[in-house]
Backbone bond lengths (Angstrom), bond angles and torsions (degrees), N, CA, C in turn:
res aa  C-N    CA-C-N  psi(-1)  N-CA   C-N-CA  omega(-1)  CA-C   N-CA-C  phi
1 M - - - 1.328 - - 1.549 110.02 -
2 I 1.319 119.82 131.46 1.433 123.29 178.48 1.544 106.98 -108.34
3 D 1.293 114.03 129.20 1.494 117.67 176.16 1.522 112.26 -77.96
4 P 1.277 117.45 173.24 1.512 120.76 -177.84 1.596 113.65 -62.37
5 D 1.344 113.49 -24.26 1.521 118.38 176.15 1.567 111.28 -84.08
6 G 1.321 117.90 -2.33 1.470 121.03 172.76 1.613 108.67 90.66
7 I 1.397 115.48 16.93 1.476 118.76 -179.04 1.623 108.00 -92.79
8 E 1.258 112.69 136.91 1.483 119.06 -178.88 1.504 110.72 -84.25
9 W 1.345 117.27 131.34 1.429 126.59 174.55 1.501 108.05 -123.20
10 L 1.370 118.72 124.19 1.448 121.87 -176.69 1.487 112.91 -124.30
11 P 1.320 120.01 149.64 1.478 121.59 177.53 1.611 107.19 -56.70
12 V 1.227 114.08 155.43 1.580 123.25 -177.44 1.423 110.17 -55.07
13 T 1.274 119.85 -47.50 1.529 122.32 -178.33 1.502 112.61 -65.11
14 E 1.266 116.08 -37.25 1.497 117.83 -176.82 1.561 108.66 -78.60
15 A 1.256 117.54 -34.30 1.527 124.52 178.91 1.580 103.17 -68.10
16 A 1.333 121.16 -44.60 1.345 120.94 179.53 1.532 116.98 -58.76
17 R 1.370 108.11 -43.46 1.575 116.66 176.30 1.530 111.86 -61.84
18 I 1.298 115.23 -40.64 1.496 119.02 -177.93 1.545 110.62 -67.04
19 L 1.364 114.95 -45.52 1.468 122.45 -177.32 1.508 111.95 -79.82
20 R 1.291 118.91 -9.92 1.478 125.97 -176.50 1.485 112.44 55.98
21 V 1.352 113.72 50.30 1.480 120.54 172.62 1.515 104.72 -132.34
22 R 1.288 115.04 169.26 1.493 120.06 176.72 1.470 114.58 -78.24
23 P 1.358 120.24 146.69 1.458 120.14 176.51 1.523 116.18 -53.09
24 S 1.387 112.64 -31.30 1.505 119.05 176.19 1.487 109.84 -60.65
25 T 1.272 117.88 -40.55 1.482 121.53 -179.76 1.535 111.01 -59.79
26 I 1.387 112.80 -46.00 1.515 112.86 -178.58 1.522 107.58 -69.14
27 W 1.338 121.71 -34.70 1.467 121.85 176.02 1.578 110.98 -63.95
28 N 1.264 116.56 -29.24 1.511 117.05 173.26 1.465 110.63 -70.88
29 W 1.273 119.33 -40.42 1.504 122.69 177.80 1.464 112.07 -61.45
30 T 1.357 115.60 -35.52 1.489 117.89 -176.94 1.547 107.26 -78.79
31 S 1.265 118.60 -30.82 1.484 118.34 -177.30 1.551 106.62 -78.06
32 R 1.281 123.06 -21.25 1.455 127.96 177.66 1.599 108.43 -84.32
33 G 1.240 117.81 -17.37 1.476 122.88 -178.98 1.521 109.30 87.39
34 T 1.294 119.66 13.11 1.500 124.68 178.66 1.445 109.45 -72.40
35 V 1.325 119.11 -41.37 1.461 125.93 -175.70 1.480 110.54 -121.84
36 R 1.345 117.21 130.92 1.501 120.53 177.40 1.507 109.91 -77.61
37 R 1.343 112.84 150.64 1.463 120.98 175.11 1.526 108.53 -136.98
38 H 1.318 110.45 154.28 1.513 115.75 176.07 1.541 105.74 -141.18
39 R 1.316 116.31 134.08 1.457 123.51 -179.78 1.457 109.32 -99.71
40 I 1.344 116.07 132.44 1.478 126.17 169.33 1.462 104.18 -123.62
41 G 1.325 118.71 105.57 1.422 119.36 -176.10 1.541 114.20 71.57
42 R 1.267 114.46 -127.10 1.471 115.99 174.91 1.569 112.99 -99.01
43 T 1.251 116.12 1.93 1.489 122.92 -176.17 1.540 109.38 -97.60
44 A 1.337 113.74 125.68 1.456 118.42 176.41 1.516 107.55 -96.49
45 Y 1.333 121.24 129.68 1.429 124.68 176.94 1.540 110.01 -107.69
46 I 1.259 114.44 142.20 1.511 124.14 -173.26 1.520 105.77 -110.31
47 H 1.353 112.15 132.90 1.497 123.92 175.27 1.544 106.84 -70.30
48 M 1.342 120.58 103.81 1.417 124.14 -170.28 1.442 116.42 -64.98
49 P 1.418 121.76 -32.90 1.439 116.89 175.09 1.588 111.59 -66.73
50 D 1.262 117.44 -36.71 1.481 119.91 173.38 1.534 112.36 -61.03
51 A 1.327 115.70 -45.87 1.456 121.88 178.26 1.515 113.99 -60.49
52 A 1.392 115.02 -43.55 1.461 121.22 179.10 1.512 110.74 -62.89
53 A 1.306 118.81 -39.11 1.416 127.08 179.12 1.488 108.78 -66.24
54 A 1.371 120.34 -48.02 1.383 121.12 -177.67 1.497 111.05 -67.90
55 E 1.324 117.42 -33.46 1.519 120.15 177.78 1.454 107.00 -65.66
56 H 1.267 119.22 -44.31 1.531 122.56 -177.18 1.601 108.46 -60.24
57 A 1.305 113.31 -49.56 1.531 115.51 -178.69 1.574 108.95 -64.66
58 W 1.251 116.87 -37.60 1.548 116.79 179.21 1.455 112.43 -63.99
59 R 1.395 116.33 -47.14 1.470 115.77 173.92 1.530 115.47 -59.96
60 A 1.302 114.95 -38.38 1.511 114.44 178.37 1.490 112.33 -64.73
61 R 1.361 121.54 -37.82 1.328 123.43 174.84 1.481 117.38 -61.18
62 V 1.425 109.58 -40.49 1.576 118.42 176.17 1.508 109.30 -60.04
63 E 1.296 114.97 -49.45 1.468 121.63 -176.50 1.540 112.08 -61.57
64 T 1.330 113.44 -42.06 1.552 117.01 177.84 1.522 108.29 -61.53
65 R 1.323 115.75 -41.57 1.566 117.40 -178.86 1.463 109.51 -62.95
66 R 1.331 120.66 -40.30 1.359 123.95 179.29 1.503 116.42 -61.88
67 Q 1.379 113.96 -37.78 1.399 119.81 177.58 1.459 116.78 -72.10
68 G 1.306 113.08 -28.00 1.371 122.75 -163.12 1.379 135.73 -83.22
């Protein structure tokens, strides 16, 4: 789904597949307020720019821990 501002919102499972993370990871990000979500009926849509930023930060932290 694309909002009027041209921002992409995807269902949790599709967003997880694209970002190569588990859906539970995305749910954790939404519960912490890192990623915005919007429900339409029973489907939760994830704000993809937020999700991409959270995924990037998460992978950077993981890499830092590996090096460290």
